[in-house]
C-alpha positions in Angstrom: 5.3 27.7 0.3 2.0 28.2 -1.5 -0.6 25.5 -1.2 -0.9 23.3 -4.2 -4.4 22.7 -5.3 -6.5 21.0 -7.9 -6.8 23.9 -10.2 -3.1 24.6 -10.1 -2.2 21.0 -10.6 -4.5 20.3 -13.5 -3.1 23.3 -15.2 0.5 23.4 -14.4 1.4 20.1 -16.1 0.3 21.4 -19.4 -0.7 25.1 -19.3 2.6 25.9 -21.0 1.8 23.5 -23.8 -1.2 25.6 -24.8 1.0 28.2 -26.3 3.8 27.7 -28.9 5.7 30.5 -27.3 6.2 28.7 -24.0 8.4 25.8 -23.0 6.8 22.8 -21.2 9.9 20.7 -20.7 13.4 21.3 -19.7 15.3 22.8 -22.6 17.2 20.4 -24.8 20.5 21.4 -26.3 19.9 24.3 -28.8 16.2 23.9 -28.9 12.9 24.6 -27.1 10.1 22.0 -27.1 6.5 23.1 -27.5 3.4 21.0 -27.9 3.7 20.7 -31.6 7.4 19.6 -31.4 6.8 17.1 -28.7 4.0 15.3 -30.6 5.8 15.4 -33.9 8.5 13.0 -33.0 8.4 9.6 -31.3 11.3 10.1 -28.9 9.8 13.3 -27.5 6.3 11.8 -27.1 7.8 8.8 -25.3 9.6 11.2 -23.0 6.3 12.8 -22.2 4.7 9.4 -21.5 7.6 8.8 -19.1 6.7 12.0 -17.3 3.1 10.6 -17.0 4.6 7.6 -15.3 6.5 9.9 -12.9 3.4 10.6 -11.0 3.2 7.0 -9.7 4.0 7.5 -6.0 7.3 5.7 -5.1 5.7 4.5 -1.8 8.7 2.7 -0.5 10.1 5.3 2.0 7.2 5.4 4.4 8.7 8.2 6.6 9.1 10.8 3.9 6.2 12.9 2.8 7.4 13.2 -0.8 7.0 9.4 -1.2 3.3 10.0 -0.5 2.9 6.9 1.7 1.9 8.0 5.2 -0.4 5.0 5.3 1.9 2.3 6.6 3.0 4.4 9.6 -0.6 5.5 10.2 -1.9 1.9 10.4 -1.7 -0.5 13.3 1.3 -2.2 11.5 4.0 0.2 12.4 5.3 3.1 14.5 7.9 5.3 12.9 10.5 6.7 15.3 11.4 9.8 13.3 9.2 12.6 14.5 9.0 14.3 11.2 6.9 11.6 9.6 3.4 12.8 8.6 1.9 9.7 9.9 2.3 11.1 13.5 -0.3 13.8 12.7 -2.7 11.1 11.5 -2.1 9.0 14.5 -2.7 11.9 16.9 -5.7 13.3 15.1 -3.8 16.6 14.6 -4.2 16.8 10.8 -6.5 19.3 9.2 -7.7 20.6 5.8 -4.9 23.2 6.0 -2.2 20.6 5.7 -0.7 20.1 2.2 1.8 17.3 2.9 1.7 14.7 1.5 -0.1 16.2 -1.4 -1.5 13.1 -3.0 -4.6 15.0 -4.3 -2.5 17.6 -6.2 0.1 15.1 -7.4 -2.5 12.7 -8.8 -4.4 15.5 -10.6 -1.1 16.6 -12.1 -0.7 13.1 -13.4 -4.2 13.1 -14.7 -3.6 16.4 -16.5 -0.5 14.8 -18.2 -2.5 11.7 -19.3 -5.2 13.9 -20.9 -2.7 16.0 -22.8 -0.9 12.8 -24.0 -4.1 11.1 -25.1 -5.4 14.2 -26.9 -2.2 14.6 -28.9 -0.6 11.1 -29.4 -2.4 10.5 -32.7 -0.3 13.3 -34.2 3.0 11.3 -33.8 4.3 9.5 -36.8 5.2 6.0 -35.4 4.2 2.4 -35.5 0.5 2.1 -35.0 0.7 -0.8 -32.6 3.2 0.9 -30.4 1.0 4.0 -30.4 -2.0 1.9 -29.3 0.0 0.4 -26.5 1.1 3.8 -25.3 -2.5 4.9 -25.3 -3.4 1.8 -23.2 -0.7 2.7 -20.7 -1.9 6.3 -20.4 -5.5 5.2 -20.0 -4.5 2.9 -17.2 -2.5 5.6 -15.5 -5.5 8.0 -15.7 -7.6 5.3 -13.9 -4.9 4.6 -11.4 -4.5 8.2 -10.4 -8.2 8.6 -10.0 -8.2 5.5 -7.8 -5.5 6.8 -5.6 -7.6 9.9 -4.7 -10.8 8.0 -4.5 -9.5 5.6 -1.8 -8.5 8.6 0.3 -11.3 11.1 -0.4 -14.2 9.0 -1.7 -16.2 11.1 -4.2 -13.8 13.2 -6.3 -14.0 15.1 -9.6 -13.5 13.0 -12.7 -11.2 14.8 -15.1 -11.2 12.9 -18.4 -10.1 15.8 -20.6 -7.7 18.8 -20.5 -9.3 21.8 -18.8 -8.7 25.1 -20.6 -7.4 28.3 -19.0 -10.6 30.2 -19.8 -13.0 27.7 -18.3 -15.2 28.4 -15.3 -13.5 26.3 -12.6 -16.4 26.9 -10.1 -18.4 24.4 -12.2 -16.1 21.6 -11.0 -17.9 19.2 -8.7 -17.2 16.0 -6.9 -18.6 13.1 -8.7 -20.5 10.4 -6.7 -18.1 7.7 -5.5 -20.0 5.0 -7.4 -19.6 7.0 -10.7 -15.9 7.4 -9.9 -15.5 3.7 -9.4 -17.4 3.0 -12.7 -15.2 5.4 -14.5 -12.0 3.7 -13.2 -13.3 0.3 -14.1 -14.3 1.4 -17.6 -10.9 2.9 -18.1 -9.4 -0.4 -17.1 -11.6 -2.2 -19.6 -10.3 0.1 -22.3 -6.7 -0.5 -21.3 -7.3 -4.3 -21.1 -8.6 -4.4 -24.6 -5.4 -2.7 -25.9 -2.5 -3.9 -23.8 -0.4 -7.1 -23.9 -0.1 -9.6 -21.0 3.7 -9.4 -20.8 6.5 -7.0 -21.7 10.1 -7.6 -22.6 12.5 -7.5 -19.6 13.8 -4.1 -20.8 10.3 -2.7 -20.3 9.7 -4.1 -16.8 7.6 -1.6 -14.9 5.5 -0.6 -17.9 1.8 -1.2 -17.8 0.3 -4.6 -19.0 -3.1 -6.1 -19.3 -2.4 -7.9 -16.0 -2.0 -4.6 -14.2 -5.2 -3.2 -15.7 -7.1 -6.3 -14.6 -5.6 -6.1 -11.2 -6.6 -2.5 -10.7 -10.2 -3.2 -11.9 -10.3 -6.0 -9.3 -9.1 -3.6 -6.6 -11.5 -0.7 -7.3 -14.6 -2.9 -7.6 -13.7 -4.5 -4.2 -13.4 -1.1 -2.6 -16.7 0.0 -4.1 -18.4 -3.1 -2.8 -17.0 -2.6 0.8 -19.0 -1.0 3.6 -17.2 2.4 3.5 -18.5 3.1 0.0 -21.4 0.7 -0.4 -24.4 2.1 1.4 -22.5 3.8 4.2 -25.1 5.6 6.4 -22.5 8.0 7.8 -22.2 9.6 4.3 -25.8 9.3 3.2 -26.5 13.0 3.5 -23.2 14.2 1.9 -24.4 16.0 -1.3 -23.3 18.5 -3.8 -25.0 21.9 -3.9 -27.4 20.7 -6.6 -28.6 17.9 -4.3 -26.6 15.1 -5.9 -25.8 12.4 -3.4 -22.1 11.5 -3.3 -22.5 8.0 -1.7 -25.0 5.4 -3.0 -27.4 3.1 -1.3 -26.2 -0.5 -0.6 -26.1 -2.8 -3.6 -25.3 -6.5 -2.8 -24.5 -7.1 -6.5 -21.3 -5.0 -6.2 -19.7 -8.0 -4.4 -20.5 -10.3 -7.3 -19.1 -7.8 -9.7 -15.9 -7.6 -7.7 -15.6 -11.4 -7.5 -16.1 -11.7 -11.3 -13.4 -9.1 -12.0 -10.9 -10.8 -9.6 -11.6 -14.2 -11.1 -11.1 -12.9 -14.7 -7.8 -11.4 -13.6 -6.7 -14.7 -12.0 -7.6 -16.8 -14.9 -6.1 -14.6 -17.5 -2.9 -14.0 -15.6 -2.4 -17.7 -14.9 -3.0 -18.6 -18.5 -0.3 -16.1 -19.5 2.5 -17.2 -17.2 1.7 -15.5 -13.9 1.5 -17.4 -10.6 2.5 -17.3 -7.0 6.2 -17.1 -6.6 8.1 -20.1 -5.3 11.8 -20.0 -4.5 14.1 -22.6 -6.1 14.4 -24.3 -2.7 10.7 -24.1 -1.9 11.5 -22.9 1.6 8.3 -21.3 2.9 10.1 -18.2 4.3 12.0 -17.7 1.0 8.9 -18.3 -1.0 7.4 -15.2 0.6 10.4 -13.1 1.3 11.7 -13.1 -2.3 8.5 -12.0 -3.8 9.7 -8.5 -2.9 13.4 -8.8 -3.7 13.5 -10.9 -6.9 12.7 -8.3 -9.6 10.2 -9.1 -12.3 9.1 -12.4 -10.7 6.0 -14.2 -11.9 3.7 -13.0 -9.1 4.1 -9.3 -9.9 1.3 -7.6 -11.9 2.6 -4.0 -11.4 5.7 -2.7 -9.8 7.5 0.6 -9.6 11.3 0.5 -10.1 12.7 2.8 -7.5 16.4 2.4 -8.2 18.7 2.6 -5.2 16.9 3.7 -2.0 19.6 4.2 0.5 17.4 6.0 3.0 14.8 3.1 3.0 17.5 0.6 3.6 19.0 2.5 6.5 15.6 3.1 8.1 14.9 -0.7 8.2 18.4 -1.7 9.3 19.7 -1.9 12.9 21.8 1.0 14.2 24.8 -1.3 14.8 24.8 -2.0 11.1 24.7 1.6 10.1 20.9 1.9 10.0 18.4 4.2 11.5 16.1 1.6 13.1 13.0 3.7 12.6 10.6 1.4 10.7 9.2 -0.3 13.8 6.4 -2.9 13.5 3.9 -2.9 16.4 3.3 -5.7 18.9 -0.2 -5.9 17.5 1.1 -7.0 14.1 3.5 -9.4 15.7 0.6 -11.0 17.6 -1.4 -11.3 14.3 1.0 -14.0 12.9 -0.4 -17.4 13.7 1.6 -20.3 15.1 2.8 -22.8 12.5 0.0 -25.1 13.5 -2.6 -22.6 12.3 -3.7 -21.5 15.7 -3.9 -17.9 16.8 -1.4 -17.2 19.6 -3.5 -14.4 21.1 -7.3 -14.7 21.3 -7.9 -11.2 22.7 -6.7 -8.6 25.2 -7.6 -7.7 28.7 -8.5 -4.1 29.7 -4.9 -3.5 30.7 -3.6 -4.6 27.3 -2.2 -7.9 28.5 -2.8 -10.8 26.1 -5.3 -13.6 26.4 -3.2 -16.5 25.2 -4.9 -19.3 23.2 -4.0 -22.4 25.2 -4.4 -24.6 22.1 -1.8 -22.7 20.1 1.3 -23.7 22.1 2.3 -20.0 22.4 4.3 -18.8 25.5 5.6 -15.5 26.7 7.9 -16.9 29.3 11.3 -18.6 28.8 13.7 -19.0 25.9 14.1 -21.7 23.3 17.0 -24.1 23.8 17.6 -25.1 20.1 17.7 -23.1 16.9 15.1 -23.6 14.2 15.9 -26.5 11.8 15.9 -24.0 8.9 17.6 -21.2 10.8 14.5 -19.0 11.1 15.7 -18.2 14.6 18.7 -19.1 16.7 18.8 -20.7 20.1 18.2 -18.4 23.0 15.4 -16.2 21.6 12.2 -15.7 23.5 9.5 -18.3 23.2 7.3 -15.5 22.0 9.0 -15.8 18.6 9.2 -19.6 18.0 7.0 -21.8 15.8 5.3 -18.9 14.1 4.0 -18.5 10.5 7.1 -18.4 8.3 5.9 -15.1 6.9 6.7 -13.7 10.4 10.4 -14.5 10.0 10.4 -13.0 6.5 8.8 -9.8 7.7 10.0 -9.0 11.2 13.4 -8.5 12.8 13.2 -9.2 16.6 15.5 -9.3 19.5 18.0 -12.2 19.1 17.2 -12.8 15.4 20.1 -12.8 12.9 20.7 -10.0 10.5 23.6 -10.2 8.0 25.1 -12.9 10.2 25.0 -10.8 13.4 22.7 -10.9 16.4 20.2 -8.1 16.7 20.1 -6.6 20.2 17.1 -4.3 20.9 17.3 -4.5 24.7 18.4 -1.3 26.5 22.1 -2.0 26.7 22.4 -3.9 23.5 24.3 -2.7 20.5 21.0 -1.8 18.8 19.3 -0.6 22.0 18.1 2.7 23.3 21.2 3.3 25.5 23.5 3.6 22.6 21.2 5.3 20.2 20.5 9.0 19.5 17.4 10.4 17.9 17.2 7.3 15.7 16.3 4.1 17.5 13.9 1.1 17.5 10.9 2.2 19.6 8.9 -1.0 19.5 11.7 -3.7 19.7 11.0 -4.8 16.1 12.1 -3.7 12.7 10.6 -4.3 9.3 12.5 -7.0 7.4 10.1 -7.5 4.5 11.1 -5.7 1.2 14.6 -4.9 2.6 17.4 -5.7 0.1 19.6 -8.4 1.7 22.5 -7.7 -0.7 23.0 -4.1 0.6 26.1 -3.5 2.7 25.5 -0.3 4.6 28.9 -0.2 6.4 30.6 -0.2 3.0 27.9 2.1 1.5 26.9 -0.5 -1.1 23.2 -0.7 -2.0 21.2 -2.8 -4.4 18.1 -1.8 -6.4 14.7 -1.5 -4.8 11.2 -2.2 -6.2 7.8 -1.3 -4.9 5.3 -4.1 -5.7 2.0 -2.3 -6.3 -0.2 -5.2 -7.4 0.6 -8.9 -7.2 -1.4 -12.0 -7.8 -1.7 -13.0 -4.2 -3.7 -9.8 -3.6 -6.1 -10.8 -6.4 -6.6 -14.2 -4.7 -7.5 -12.4 -1.5 -9.8 -10.0 -3.4 -11.6 -12.9 -5.0 -12.0 -14.8 -1.8 -13.4 -11.8 0.0 -15.8 -10.8 -2.7 -17.0 -14.4 -3.2 -17.5 -15.0 0.5 -19.6 -11.8 0.7 -21.7 -12.7 -2.4 -22.0 -16.5 -2.0 -20.6 -17.5 1.4 -17.6 -19.8 2.1 -17.9 -21.8 -1.1 -15.1 -24.1 -2.4 -13.2 -21.3 -4.3 -13.0 -19.2 -1.2 -11.1 -22.0 0.5 -9.1 -22.8 -2.6 -7.5 -19.4 -3.1 -6.9 -18.7 0.6 -5.2 -22.1 1.0 -3.0 -21.6 -2.0 -1.6 -18.5 -0.3 -1.2 -20.3 3.0 0.4 -23.4 1.4 3.0 -21.2 -0.4 4.1 -20.0 3.1 4.0 -23.4 4.7 0.8 -22.9 6.7 -2.0 -25.5 7.1 -5.3 -25.2 5.3 -8.1 -23.3 6.9 -10.5 -25.5 8.9 -13.6 -26.8 7.0 -17.1 -25.7 7.9 -16.5 -22.0 8.6 -19.6 -19.7 8.6 -19.7 -16.7 6.4 -18.9 -14.5 9.3 -16.0 -16.7 10.5 -14.6 -16.8 7.0 -14.8 -13.1 6.8 -12.6 -12.9 10.0 -10.1 -15.4 8.5 -9.9 -13.4 5.3 -9.2 -10.2 7.1 -6.6 -12.0 9.2 -5.0 -13.5 6.2 -4.9 -10.2 4.4 -3.4 -8.5 7.4 -0.4 -10.9 7.4 0.0 -11.5 3.7 -0.2 -7.8 2.7 1.7 -6.4 5.7 3.6 -3.1 4.9 2.2 -2.9 1.4 0.0 0.2 2.1 -3.1 -2.0 2.2 -3.9 -2.3 5.9 -4.7 1.4 6.4 -7.3 1.3 3.7 -8.6 -2.2 4.5 -9.7 -1.4 8.0 -11.4 1.7 6.7 -13.2 0.1 3.8 -14.4 -2.6 6.3 -15.3 0.2 8.8 -13.4 -1.4 11.6 -10.6 1.2 11.9 -11.8 2.5 15.2 -11.0 -0.9 16.8 -7.5 -0.9 15.5 -6.3 2.7 14.9 -7.2 4.2 18.3 -6.0 3.7 21.8 -2.7 2.3 23.0 -0.1 0.9 20.6 2.3 -1.6 22.2 5.9 -2.8 21.7 8.6 -4.3 23.9 10.1 -2.4 26.9 13.2 -0.9 25.1 14.1 1.0 28.3 15.0 -2.2 30.1 17.1 -5.3 29.5 20.8 -6.0 29.8 21.0 -9.2 27.8 19.0 -11.5 25.4 17.3 -13.4 28.2 16.5 -10.5 30.5 12.7 -10.8 31.1 12.5 -7.1 31.8 12.8 -6.3 28.1 10.0 -8.7 27.1 7.3 -6.7 28.8 4.5 -5.2 26.7 4.8 -1.5 26.9 2.7 1.4 25.5 4.7 3.3 22.8 1.9 5.6 21.6 -1.7 6.4 22.1 -3.6 7.0 18.9 -6.7 9.0 18.1 -9.4 7.9 15.6 -12.7 9.8 15.4 -15.5 8.1 13.5 -16.7 8.9 10.9 -14.4 11.9 10.5 -11.2 10.0 10.0 -12.5 7.4 7.6 -11.8 9.8 4.7 -9.3 12.6 4.2 -10.4 16.3 4.2 -10.4 18.3 1.0 -7.6 20.8 1.3 -8.8 24.2 2.3 -7.1 25.7 -0.8 -9.5 23.7 -2.9 -12.5 25.0 -1.0 -11.2 28.6 -1.2 -10.8 28.3 -5.0 -14.2 26.6 -5.4 -16.7 27.0 -2.7 -18.9 24.4 -4.3 -16.3 21.7 -3.6 -18.2 20.2 -0.6 -16.1 19.0 2.3 -16.1 15.5 3.8 -18.1 14.7 6.9 -16.6 15.9 10.2 -14.1 18.3 8.6 
């Protein structure tokens, strides 16, 4: 298969539209569609806009390259059992500029090409002017969103804000400095914000709103303020052939800009009906769990409707229930969930990987609980490792002895979900991802519900604001306020008063790790904070799935290395430009270390 590259992608989506003799869409009955026809009728133009939306990555199926989300499996959150997942190459350090899966670069530039064609032709369509303006706002947002998706992976990237003609000199394409890319994305968000409405009718759920545009602006400015992009000495000497530096000097004001953008989003969203989701019962576990299963709830600023995702459901379900058991959270993530008293269970690790238990937390790794949780978060008999934890743990992680669809989950060796009875699909860590899984699906009867990927939600903007404000002003009242709002929703105590800026930074990073687990944030967070080497290299632990004959068998509950990962700094902080791009345009400078 030929390598897809930037030049191909920015041409292929619309090159056929440049000639009236060529088709650019699938043939409709008894007619061919050319660019004039498409932008002469509303229904065809809307179909083209739908094609622009198509380039939003589905993200939900984290083991398949075509979903373009290798990030969850390549973070310290998860190990994917299936050997074909691209994340294994990232974890082993075996990826290179010659790889072309998952082709986020090409797919995003294809989407950018479509948005440019749409924006340059939509004024030709005879239709309601307000509807036309809204469509423009949606396309402008998507152009910004697609640029952001490649910026967060590659840093400095070419800004493409117009269609590129067939007869242009492509060797003139250069990477734009990362701060200019971020400024472009933020300015595009501002344009969309000025046009779009806060809310859409239920029939239009999934379409872009003002809330989504404000959320993206918050995200890109937070990234730009972070150490990876803001004055990073590792990339100081990365320059284009004309001497243009691709990474800027440090500017402390970027944190204040990020804080202002996040606060504007929060205020505007809350004034227009958005807020943290609470379940009708106000049960802390349900409050969190149903953010991802109740479609179109008030916390969601942007989501992608994925329809029925049978493969995702199977990957996250135990084998005894017809699942594949391959979305396996790590012991490190399990350890990150606090006890319900707000104390960390683990304060660190010894050189052999054994945990240093925080004696004030009440956490134990020996013995088994005698009674079930009052709200059925866990049954009697489970390991003491899993009791009295942050309710978000029970909403996110399936562990040995926990209940799934009214049945006990048995990950120990001889258990019905254990390694002895499994083939190539099995739970390698002793944990499965529960968050986002549709609880109404019935795999044995081949019945599946609808799935949604939540791309931006209000809780993230709270976290963005708290982080940026702490970096710009220190742990002021609003930092505590918005972090504690998130914790209260999930039944956790407020943060302790009197934290220093540095201690608050650690608490923010901890809170973000737990709250945003499996949402394709962790991979980028540890990189933008420049702490990835501490988390994404060395041994990854799980339970001892090769031992255990019953729920209370201590042999199973032994921390065991399930993978050893490689992270080379600064090389692995950014992705390499594909070799096909370099071959087409030798002036496309490569990232550091590649």
